Each structure stands twice: as structure tokens, then as C-alpha cells.
C-alpha positions in Angstrom: 97.7 134.6 91.9 98.5 131.4 93.7 96.1 128.4 93.6 96.5 124.9 94.7 94.9 121.6 95.7 96.5 118.2 96.7 96.9 117.5 93.0 98.3 120.7 91.6 100.1 123.9 92.6 99.8 126.9 90.2 101.3 130.4 90.6 102.6 133.5 88.9 103.7 135.3 92.0 107.2 135.4 93.6 105.6 134.6 97.0 103.9 131.6 95.4 107.2 130.5 93.9 108.8 130.6 97.4 105.8 128.7 98.9 106.1 126.0 96.3 109.8 125.5 97.1 109.0 125.2 100.8 105.9 123.0 100.7 106.0 120.8 97.6 107.8 117.4 97.9 111.0 116.8 96.1 109.1 114.1 94.2 107.0 116.7 92.4 107.3 117.7 88.7 107.9 121.4 88.3 107.4 123.5 85.1 108.3 127.1 84.9 107.7 129.3 81.9 109.5 132.7 81.9 107.5 135.4 80.2 109.8 138.4 81.1 113.2 139.0 82.7 115.1 135.9 83.9 115.9 133.7 86.9 119.3 132.2 87.6 118.9 129.0 89.6 121.5 126.4 90.8 120.5 123.0 89.4 122.5 119.8 88.9 125.8 121.4 89.8 125.6 124.5 87.6 123.8 127.8 87.4 121.0 127.8 84.9 119.5 130.9 83.3 115.8 130.7 82.5 115.1 133.7 80.3 112.2 135.1 78.5 110.3 132.5 76.4 112.3 129.7 78.1 110.5 126.7 79.8 112.1 124.7 82.6 111.0 121.2 83.4 112.1 119.3 86.5 110.9 115.6 86.5 110.5 113.6 89.7 113.7 112.1 91.2 115.8 114.8 89.6 118.0 117.3 91.6 116.2 119.9 93.7 116.3 123.5 92.7 119.1 125.3 94.7 119.8 129.0 95.4 118.5 131.4 92.9 118.5 135.1 91.8 115.8 136.9 89.8 115.8 140.0 87.7 113.6 142.9 88.8 111.3 142.4 85.8 111.0 138.6 86.2 107.6 137.3 85.2 106.6 133.7 85.0 104.0 130.9 85.3 104.7 127.8 87.4 102.9 124.5 87.8 103.9 121.7 90.2 102.3 118.3 90.3 103.0 115.4 92.7 104.6 112.2 91.6 101.3 110.2 91.7 99.8 112.6 89.1 103.0 112.4 87.0 102.8 108.6 87.2 99.2 108.7 85.9 100.3 111.0 83.0 103.2 108.8 82.1 101.0 105.7 82.3 98.9 107.2 79.5 101.8 108.5 77.5 103.9 105.3 77.6 101.1 103.6 75.7 101.6 105.9 72.7 105.1 107.3 73.1 107.9 105.0 71.9 110.7 107.1 73.4 108.9 108.0 76.7 111.9 106.8 78.9 114.5 108.5 76.7 112.6 111.8 76.9 112.3 111.7 80.6 116.0 111.0 80.9 116.7 113.8 78.4 114.8 116.3 80.5 117.0 115.5 83.5 120.1 116.6 81.5 118.5 119.3 79.4 115.7 120.9 81.5 115.5 124.3 79.7 113.9 124.8 76.2 113.5 128.0 74.3 109.9 128.1 73.0 108.4 129.5 69.8 105.6 132.0 70.0 103.1 129.3 69.1 104.3 127.0 71.8 104.1 129.8 74.3 100.5 130.5 73.3 99.7 126.8 74.0 101.4 127.0 77.4 99.5 130.1 78.4 96.2 128.5 77.3 96.8 125.4 79.4 97.8 127.6 82.4 94.6 129.6 81.9 92.5 126.5 81.7 94.0 125.1 84.8 93.4 128.4 86.6 89.7 128.3 85.7 89.4 124.7 87.0 91.2 125.5 90.2 88.8 128.4 90.8 85.7 126.4 90.1 85.2 124.6 93.4 81.6 123.5 92.5 82.6 121.1 89.7 82.2 117.4 90.4 84.6 116.6 87.6 87.3 119.2 88.5 90.1 116.7 89.2 89.3 114.6 86.0 89.3 117.7 83.8 92.6 119.0 85.3 94.1 115.5 84.6 93.0 115.8 80.9 94.4 119.4 80.7 97.7 118.2 82.3 97.9 115.2 80.0 97.3 117.5 76.9 100.0 119.9 78.1 102.4 117.0 78.6 101.8 115.6 75.1 102.3 119.1 73.8 105.7 119.2 75.5 106.6 115.8 74.1 105.5 117.0 70.6 107.7 120.0 70.9 110.7 117.8 71.9 110.1 115.7 68.8 110.4 118.8 66.7 113.5 120.2 68.3 115.5 117.1 69.5 116.7 114.2 67.2 115.8 111.2 69.3 116.5 108.9 66.4 120.1 110.2 66.3 120.4 109.8 70.1 119.1 106.3 69.9 121.5 105.5 67.0 124.4 106.8 68.9 123.6 104.9 72.1 122.9 101.7 70.1 126.6 101.2 69.8 126.5 100.2 73.5 125.0 96.8 73.9 123.8 97.6 77.5 121.9 100.7 76.2 120.4 98.6 73.4 119.3 95.9 75.9 117.8 98.4 78.3 115.9 100.1 75.6 114.6 96.7 74.4 113.5 95.9 77.9 111.6 99.2 78.3 110.0 98.6 74.9 108.8 95.1 76.1 107.5 96.7 79.3 105.4 99.1 77.1 104.1 96.2 74.9 103.6 93.6 77.7 102.9 95.5 80.9 101.1 92.6 82.5 104.1 90.3 82.5 105.5 90.7 86.0 108.4 88.2 86.1 112.0 89.3 85.4 112.6 85.9 84.0 110.0 86.4 81.3 111.7 89.6 80.0 115.2 88.1 80.3 114.1 85.1 78.2 112.8 87.4 75.5 116.1 89.2 75.5 118.2 86.0 75.6 120.0 87.0 78.7 119.9 85.9 82.4 117.6 87.6 84.9 120.7 88.6 86.9 122.3 90.3 83.9 119.1 92.1 83.0 118.9 93.5 86.5 122.5 94.6 86.4 122.0 96.4 83.1 118.8 98.2 84.5 120.6 99.2 87.7 123.6 100.5 85.8 121.5 102.5 83.2 118.7 103.8 85.5 119.6 103.1 89.2 116.6 100.7 89.4 116.6 96.9 89.0 114.5 95.1 86.5 112.0 94.0 89.2 111.7 97.7 90.4 111.0 98.8 86.8 108.3 96.1 86.4 106.8 97.1 89.8 106.8 100.8 88.8 104.9 100.1 85.6 102.4 97.8 87.4 101.8 100.2 90.3 101.3 103.1 87.9 98.7 101.1 86.0 96.8 99.9 89.1 96.9 103.5 90.5 95.4 104.7 87.2 92.5 102.2 87.4 91.8 102.8 91.1 92.0 106.6 90.8 90.6 107.3 87.4 88.0 104.6 86.9 85.1 103.2 88.8 85.7 99.6 87.7 85.1 97.1 90.5 88.2 95.7 92.1 87.7 92.3 90.6 87.4 93.8 87.2 90.7 95.8 87.7 92.4 92.6 88.7 91.0 90.9 85.6 92.0 93.7 83.2 95.5 93.7 84.7 95.7 89.9 84.3 96.2 89.1 88.0 95.3 85.5 88.8 92.6 86.6 91.2 91.3 89.5 93.3 93.0 88.2 96.4 96.4 88.3 94.8 95.7 91.8 93.3 94.8 93.0 96.8 98.0 91.6 98.3 100.1 93.2 95.6 98.4 96.6 96.0 98.8 96.5 99.8 102.5 95.6 99.4 103.3 98.4 97.0 101.0 101.2 98.2 100.5 100.4 101.9 96.8 100.3 101.4 94.2 97.8 100.2 92.6 98.7 96.7 89.4 100.0 98.4 91.3 102.2 100.9 93.6 103.5 98.1 90.6 104.4 95.9 88.9 106.2 98.8 92.1 108.0 99.7 92.0 110.1 96.5 88.9 111.8 97.9 90.6 112.8 101.2 
């Protein structure tokens, strides 16, 4: 069975797995749960084995999956979502998840988890719910419901990581490095004050220069401080334009832009579309 829309790709067939590799953008998030056998896949310079009861998670901007070999009894479930949906999920999660950045970075380095029977049951349930929604083409709320299911599944993964990975220990180890500490402090400020859009404001809070803050961000993540701020702002505006029916002027007000005109200019600069065109594009 292979089902897909612009928002999500779901399969448990080898042909569907091949189709997903060929058609889904490298910016997609991919989740593979192995339920029998195994698959050996080249990823980040090494051959990974995803065996029975293992889950593999590839976040956007991570290395593409390379050559692979599968066992004759390989069985699996795979879900792929585009970066815009991933951004929406992360927008919601970063409001409640203190280590959201650390967990994304951790997944890049440790993409395979061995799940408990209870966690597998959760995964299979979410897969089944998404299957039902993809098959129901008459629902006016299909996309919104799939978003809720995907968000619940993401939170379940983050919850599982909390149980199996000592992020407090990881944070303590990295705090020896002042750059790591400063970068974490910056991302924490972004989470708490997402409507501050000037690098200088964050630098002042951290008692460093804007140039030094950008250098730290670039070194730790490959993105400058201004790019981080823009990413958070664009994720939020996409959320409001895609997932709500608030008038444009209200979105600008909620996001604390000085006026609707400035908000429209910002949206056009970072998405290539005006807010109204961007909002309509989700229905295309």
C-alpha cells in the first residue's frame, strides 16, 4: 500500500520505498519503522543496519540515504513529510520542548532507535490513523487532522528520546564549551522571545557583540544568528497562514510586526509570495 498527497507520503511496499527515494525532496523528513528482517543503508559515511523493531529518523538538511540492501523478509512502514510540514511541527514543539534543537541535532548523529513493544504499538497506531485519513478524500479537515496526528507522533518520539537519552548529561558535558553554552542560550531566548527580530537585541541579552553571536551560530549550526531568527519567524508566519484563518492584519499584530505592510514585505522576501498568495497556495 502506497498513499500520498503533497503533504505526506506513506508506504509499506518496496516499490513505494523506491518511489519515495526518487520523488521526495532531500528536504523531507523520513521515518522508517522496521517490523521484520532488516535493511542496510549507507548514511553519513557508514552502513547502517535498521533491524526489526528499529526506527530510523532522517531530519531535513541531513545526508541523503545512499545505496541499500534489504533482507528477503524485510517488512516496514515509512512516512515522509516535506520541510514545510516539519517546520510547522517544530513551530508547535519548540514552544513546549526545552531541548528541541539538541534533539534535532542528536537525530542527525544517532538516527536509529530500538523501540519497545509499547512504542511500536504507538507507531503502528499513528501509521494506521494516517492511512485512514489519506484514504478519506471526502473530509474537509483531512489536512488539519493529519497535522494533528503527525504532531502527536512527533511528540511521542521526543518523549521516547527523553526516556532513553540523557539530554541533561549531554547539556552538562557541552556546557564546558562557552560557545556551546552561548548558542544554547541564544536558542532558548529565541524560544522565549520569538518576536524579537534583531541580532543586536539577542547579543545585548547575552553580553556579546552581534558579530560574535553570528560567528558562534555559524560555527555551531552552519547558520548565522540572523538566519536562525528568520527561520523561527518564517516558521511562525507559515503556521498562522497555513493553519489559521486569522486576517493578515491580525497575523501581523500577533507576531508584533509594526504594521501589515511591513509584514507583507517580510513574507514576500522570505517566501517569494505575498501572505494572501501564500495562504492560497496551500490549497493548490
